[in-house]
N, C-alpha and C positions, 0 to 999 in steps of 0.2 A: 604554370599554364600560360599559353599566349593569350594577350589580351585583344579580345575579338570586339571590343567596343568599336563602333563606327564614330567619327568626329565628323560633323556637318558645319560647315560655315554658311552664315546666312547674311546676305548683303542686298542692298536696296538701289539697283542701278536707276530707278525712275523716281517714283515717289516714296515718301516716309511711312514708317510705322511709328506708334508709340510704345514706351516702354510696358504698358499695361498688356498690350498684344502680345508682345515678346514673352511675359510672365505666364499668359494664359497658354501660349505653345508649351513653353517649358513644363508647365504642369501637366500637361497631357502627354508630353514625352516621359516624364519622370513615372507617372501613373501607370501608363501602358507598356513601357518598354525598360522602366528602370535602369540598370547599369549597362545596357546593350547600346545607348546611343548618347552622345555628348553634342548638344547644340550651342553653337557659339554664335550669338547676334554681333555682328561687327558693330563698334559705336557708331559709323557712319549711318546705319539705319535709322537713326534717330536725329539727324541733322534735319535742318530746314533751311531751304533758300527759295523762297517763293513756293513755286509748284513742286520743287525738287526736293530729294533727300540729300542737300548739300550741293555744292557748286559741282559742274561737272567734273573738274580734276579731282575733287574729293569722292565722288561716286567710282570714277575710272580707277583710282589708286586703290580704294578697298577691293574692288573685284579682282584686281591684278594681286593684290597682296594675298588674298584668301585662295585664289586659282594656283598661285605659284607656291604656296605652302605645302609641302609634302605630307605635313601631319593631318590634312583634311583627305577624307574621302570622297566628299560631295560638296558642292557649292549649290545652294538653295535660294531662290529669290524671295525676299520677305514680302513683296507684292509687286503688282504691275503699276498701272497709272500711266505715266508718259515720261520718256527720256533716255531709255536704253540706246536709241538711235543717235543721241548726240554724243555716246562716249564709245561707240563701237570701234571707231578708227583709232581712238587712244588706247584701248583695251587689247585687240587681237594681236598685233604685232609683239606686244610685251609679253606674251605668255610663252612660258618654258615648257621643258619636258615635263615637269612635275606636274603642270596643269593638265597635261594629256591623260594623267592617271585617275582623273576625277570624272564623276557623273554631275551634270549641270541639269537642273530641273526648275521648271516655272512655265508660266503660260501668260497670254495677252501680250502686253508690251514686251515681255521677255523674248517674243519671237525675233525681233531685230538681232540679239545677241545669240540666241539658239541657231538662227539660220547660218550666222558667219562661223560659229563654231563647228556646227554640222559640216559646212563646206570644207572646213580644214582638218575634219577627221577626228573630232573631239565626240566624245559619248554625250548625248543630250536626251531629253524626254520633256514632253508637254504633260504638266499636271499641276496639282494645285499648289498654291503659295501659301507662306506662313499667315498671311492676313485673313485667309479663308477662315480662320477660326472665329472671326467676327460674324460669319453667317450663321443663321439658325441650323444647328446640326453640323457645324463646322469642325468639332472634333473629330468626326468620321473620316473627313477629307485629310485632317492632319496625320491621323493613324493609317491611312491608306498610303499617304506619301512616305511616311517615316518607314513603313514596312518595305516599300519598294526601295528606298534609299540605302537600307541596311542589308538588303538581298533576300529579303524573306515575304514576297508578295502573297497575298491570299487570294483564293479564287475571287474573281470579281472586282479586284483590284486594277486589272489592266482592261484597256478597251478590247473588246472582243476581236476587233481586226487582227490584234497581235497574233491570234491563232491561225490567221489565214497563211503565214509563212512568207509573205511578200514584204518588202521594204515599206516602211511607214514614214510618214512626216505629218505633223498636225500644227495648224497655225489659226490664230485670230484672222478672220477674212480681212479685215481693214489693215492690219498689219503685213499679211502677206501681200496685199495690193501696192502697199508702199514699198516693199521690198524689190519689186519687180524692176529689173533694170539697174539695181545697185550691185556694187562689188560684194555684197553679202547674200546674194540670191543663190542658193544651193541647186545643184544639178538634180532635179526632182525625177528624172525619167525612169518609168517603171515602178515608181512608187504609188502606194495607194495614198492619196491626200485627203485628210481629214480636216474640215473648217468649221469654226464657230464664232459669234459674234455677239455682241451685247449693246443695247442703247443705240442702235442705228436705225434710221428710218428706212423703211423696205426700199426707197428708191436708191438710198446709199448702197443697200445690200446689193440692188441690180447693177449699179454702176460698177462696185467692187468685183462682181462676177464678170462683167464685160470685159473688165482690165485684164484680171488674171486669166480668163480663158482664152484671151487675144494674145497671150504670150507664148511663142514657139516653145519655151522651156515646159511651161505648165501643159501644153498639148502633148507633151511626151508621157504623162504621168500615167500609170497604168488602171487609173479610175479615181473617182471623187466621191467623198463620203460626206453627208451634211450633219453636223452635230446642231446643238440647239442655238437659234437665234432668239435671244431673249430680251425683255423689256423694250420691244419695239416701240417708239413714238407713234401716235395716230397719224395718219395721213388724211388730209382733207383736201379733194375726195379721197375715198378708200382707194389704195393701191390696188392694181388690176388683178395681182397675183400674190399667192402665199410664199414664204421664203421656199418651200419645197418645190412650188411651181417655177419660181425665178432660177433656182439652181438647175432644175431638169432643162429649162429653156436655153440656158446658156452652155450647159453640157451637150445638149442635141446640137446646138449651132456650131459648136467648136468640134465636135466629134470625140469628146472625152466621155468614157463611160461613166454614168451615174450608177452608183453601188448601193444607194440607200442611205439609211440613217447611222449616225456614229454616237456613242455615249460620251460626248465631250460638251462643256460649255462653261459659262460662268456661274457656277452653282456648286453646292456641295457633293453632287454626284459625279463631277466632273472626273472621268477615269484617266488613267495614265497612259501614255503613248510614247514608248521608246521609238527614237527616231532609227532608220535603218531596218534590218532584220531583227 
């Protein structure tokens, strides 16, 4: 009988995880999926160079190694943090045809590379990372992601916008704001754009919304949905608007249709958003 086990490589293009985190994810995979999935944490995930999971070259090399290895069916982010933007130009030109046969999944800082990959025609998705196992109830997020990566998503695993039949893209708002005008910014015309963020003051959310909705590219999207803006630091004095009021304001000012809320965010309920249709 053919071997239908899916092999998933895990790398850390930004910040590191520790071995215990990897062990916990492996335990969930074994208990819930048995022989259907083989998770391989690249040793680079455990390196440490200040803020980063190894120096830029080490992170770039690990990503390219897994992406170009035809034995892997998917490349999964170990975590976000910060640093994927520092290696994007060193990664994307080195990817081969084998890299195009994979699915790439992550969120938050992963958006820097997901954007560039999507622009180049790769299959990418916004969804939980391995380190989400550390959140309360994190096993649910891991199981949701692994079901998707092995091709057997359950009802409720995907963000409901997937059912609308229109092309989708999902980003952390701050990351998307920093992508505008770079070589990695994808063409999002006609897409439903989903955004989320965490630990940003409301004035920073407002500023990022001003920036992205001023972009001619973003003004061509088919509409915008707001995920969760969580852990917002207090503003003194209180900011004049809530996150939804801020987003509505900039959508109205720019002519972008506001389409309501989305079920994504920096939490265990973060649903999966495949880019494109």
